[in-house]
VEXDREN-330683 format. One record per residue (C-alpha): residue in three letters; x, y, z. Coordinates in Angstrom, 3 decimals. Example, Ala and Ser with C-alpha at 12.3 -4.5 7.8 and 13.67 -1.06 7.14 Angstrom:
<nodes>
+-----+----------+----------+----------+
!  aa !     east !    north !       up !
+-----+----------+----------+----------+
! ALA !   12.300 !   -4.500 !    7.800 !
! SER !   13.670 !   -1.060 !    7.140 !
+-----+----------+----------+----------+
</nodes>
This chain:
<nodes>
+-----+----------+----------+----------+
!  aa !     east !    north !       up !
+-----+----------+----------+----------+
! UNK !   94.548 !  108.530 !   86.092 !
! UNK !   97.730 !  108.949 !   88.209 !
! UNK !  101.177 !  107.263 !   87.031 !
! UNK !  102.828 !  104.620 !   88.795 !
! UNK !  105.081 !  106.628 !   91.254 !
! UNK !  101.979 !  109.136 !   91.825 !
! UNK !   99.750 !  105.737 !   93.043 !
! UNK !  102.558 !  104.337 !   95.326 !
! UNK !  102.742 !  107.447 !   96.738 !
! UNK !   99.156 !  107.245 !   97.641 !
! UNK !   98.772 !  104.113 !   98.704 !
! UNK !  101.546 !  104.558 !  101.312 !
! UNK !   99.618 !  107.452 !  102.533 !
! UNK !   96.717 !  105.051 !  102.823 !
! UNK !   98.468 !  102.364 !  104.511 !
! UNK !   99.972 !  104.738 !  107.109 !
! UNK !   96.212 !  106.306 !  107.618 !
! UNK !   94.900 !  102.452 !  108.058 !
! UNK !   97.476 !  101.750 !  110.930 !
! UNK !   96.534 !  104.880 !  112.723 !
! UNK !   92.813 !  104.338 !  112.645 !
! UNK !   92.706 !  100.495 !  112.564 !
! UNK !   90.215 !   99.449 !  115.370 !
! UNK !   89.020 !  102.670 !  116.302 !
! UNK !   85.535 !  101.934 !  117.530 !
! UNK !   82.586 !  104.208 !  116.909 !
! UNK !   81.204 !  105.739 !  120.348 !
! UNK !   78.136 !  104.368 !  121.296 !
! UNK !   76.300 !  107.691 !  121.369 !
! UNK !   78.141 !  109.031 !  118.248 !
! UNK !   81.048 !  111.562 !  117.865 !
! UNK !   78.881 !  114.623 !  118.104 !
! UNK !   77.139 !  113.506 !  121.279 !
! UNK !   80.150 !  111.831 !  122.652 !
! UNK !   82.462 !  114.861 !  122.148 !
! UNK !   79.588 !  117.249 !  123.158 !
! UNK !   78.746 !  115.513 !  126.389 !
! UNK !   82.972 !  114.763 !  126.967 !
! UNK !   83.132 !  118.620 !  126.719 !
! UNK !   80.403 !  119.392 !  129.364 !
! UNK !   78.161 !  121.435 !  126.480 !
! UNK !   74.427 !  121.027 !  126.627 !
! UNK !   72.635 !  120.925 !  123.059 !
! UNK !   71.792 !  124.697 !  123.273 !
! UNK !   75.563 !  125.674 !  123.818 !
! UNK !   76.568 !  123.803 !  120.780 !
! UNK !   73.599 !  125.213 !  118.757 !
! UNK !   74.192 !  129.083 !  119.975 !
! UNK !   77.925 !  128.529 !  118.651 !
! UNK !   76.735 !  126.951 !  115.279 !
! UNK !   73.855 !  129.447 !  114.643 !
! UNK !   71.041 !  126.435 !  114.745 !
! UNK !   68.430 !  125.363 !  117.309 !
! UNK !   68.717 !  122.850 !  119.952 !
! UNK !   66.460 !  120.460 !  118.141 !
! UNK !   68.903 !  120.527 !  115.027 !
! UNK !   71.750 !  119.991 !  117.307 !
! UNK !   69.524 !  116.740 !  118.389 !
! UNK !   68.573 !  116.014 !  115.076 !
! UNK !   72.277 !  115.891 !  113.805 !
! UNK !   73.173 !  113.494 !  116.875 !
! UNK !   70.286 !  111.265 !  115.636 !
! UNK !   71.230 !  111.389 !  112.494 !
! UNK !   74.787 !  110.279 !  112.903 !
! UNK !   73.826 !  107.368 !  114.548 !
! UNK !   71.491 !  106.232 !  111.222 !
! UNK !   74.656 !  107.083 !  109.142 !
! UNK !   72.609 !  110.329 !  107.243 !
! UNK !   74.616 !  113.098 !  108.715 !
! UNK !   76.266 !  115.049 !  105.997 !
! UNK !   79.925 !  115.713 !  106.127 !
! UNK !   79.309 !  119.046 !  106.180 !
! UNK !   77.354 !  119.053 !  109.535 !
! UNK !   80.001 !  117.077 !  111.122 !
! UNK !   82.590 !  119.604 !  110.070 !
! UNK !   80.189 !  122.546 !  111.238 !
! UNK !   79.526 !  120.524 !  114.498 !
! UNK !   83.032 !  119.771 !  115.421 !
! UNK !   84.116 !  123.681 !  114.447 !
! UNK !   81.426 !  124.683 !  116.998 !
! UNK !   83.019 !  122.196 !  119.619 !
! UNK !   86.626 !  123.975 !  118.785 !
! UNK !   87.161 !  120.516 !  117.098 !
! UNK !   88.183 !  119.042 !  113.453 !
! UNK !   86.216 !  116.148 !  111.999 !
! UNK !   88.252 !  113.896 !  110.190 !
! UNK !   86.973 !  111.770 !  107.333 !
! UNK !   88.751 !  108.808 !  105.713 !
! UNK !   88.406 !  105.485 !  103.756 !
! UNK !   90.719 !  103.162 !  105.292 !
! UNK !   91.465 !  100.139 !  103.424 !
! UNK !   91.040 !   96.594 !  104.787 !
! UNK !   94.180 !   95.710 !  104.007 !
! UNK !   97.408 !   96.947 !  102.606 !
! UNK !   96.640 !   98.992 !   99.065 !
! UNK !   99.026 !   96.953 !   97.334 !
! UNK !   97.549 !   93.168 !   98.685 !
! UNK !   94.573 !   94.681 !   97.754 !
! UNK !   95.733 !   94.935 !   94.199 !
! UNK !   97.858 !   91.786 !   94.140 !
! UNK !   94.248 !   89.964 !   95.066 !
! UNK !   92.274 !   91.462 !   92.157 !
! UNK !   95.216 !   90.857 !   89.795 !
! UNK !   95.099 !   87.097 !   90.752 !
! UNK !   91.532 !   87.114 !   90.491 !
! UNK !   91.595 !   89.113 !   86.911 !
! UNK !   94.141 !   86.146 !   86.039 !
! UNK !   92.195 !   83.513 !   87.035 !
! UNK !   88.968 !   84.857 !   84.936 !
! UNK !   91.303 !   85.301 !   81.955 !
! UNK !   92.653 !   81.909 !   82.143 !
! UNK !   89.554 !   80.608 !   81.921 !
! UNK !   89.079 !   82.158 !   78.928 !
! UNK !   92.228 !   80.626 !   77.573 !
! UNK !   91.221 !   77.536 !   75.202 !
! UNK !   94.093 !   75.052 !   76.181 !
! UNK !   94.624 !   76.252 !   79.625 !
! UNK !   93.165 !   73.135 !   81.599 !
! UNK !   95.527 !   70.895 !   79.367 !
! UNK !   98.527 !   72.442 !   80.827 !
! UNK !  100.329 !   71.109 !   83.627 !
! UNK !  100.023 !   72.096 !   87.122 !
! UNK !  103.439 !   73.988 !   87.284 !
! UNK !  102.666 !   75.811 !   83.529 !
! UNK !   99.261 !   77.071 !   84.577 !
! UNK !  100.672 !   78.654 !   87.887 !
! UNK !  103.468 !   79.675 !   86.030 !
! UNK !  100.538 !   81.545 !   83.397 !
! UNK !   98.702 !   83.111 !   86.400 !
! UNK !  101.770 !   84.363 !   88.297 !
! UNK !  103.273 !   86.088 !   84.935 !
! UNK !   99.525 !   87.280 !   83.957 !
! UNK !   99.020 !   88.693 !   87.483 !
! UNK !  102.474 !   90.431 !   87.375 !
! UNK !  101.581 !   91.841 !   84.236 !
! UNK !   98.189 !   93.172 !   85.181 !
! UNK !   99.958 !   94.626 !   88.003 !
! UNK !  102.629 !   96.265 !   86.031 !
! UNK !   99.981 !   97.693 !   83.344 !
! UNK !   97.151 !   98.177 !   85.385 !
! UNK !   94.630 !   98.186 !   82.128 !
! UNK !   91.265 !  100.215 !   82.311 !
! UNK !   89.089 !   97.377 !   83.329 !
! UNK !   91.637 !   96.048 !   85.909 !
! UNK !   88.960 !   96.225 !   88.716 !
! UNK !   86.058 !   95.001 !   86.472 !
! UNK !   85.140 !   91.279 !   87.241 !
! UNK !   84.562 !   91.501 !   90.893 !
+-----+----------+----------+----------+
</nodes>
């Protein structure tokens, strides 16, 4: 497991990529067909460059639309069209916000296990939840992402 500084570096990189890729729609025909058509290449021409049959190119285009194309196929077809295939997992929120939300969720679950928690005042409960969330974020225990 990476240390705190490495996790922050990775989080910043993911957050930057999320900003770059936010709201990028997938072309209706898929990336393979869209690139091929934009270049004015036939499936036969792509197939020759890739060393496969024309039907294999069409099959890859269908598979992509179904979500069944392999990353390697995407990479090879992109290269056949003098392009680069880019693959990314883009967080829906900033990484630190995702972690904070999980810490709050875990703190609430732990509060339910505290025998006297419900007898505490609202301020005491909120202080305990805030402190527990901060502690969980700092310590990042191995079960941090459990209970979801």
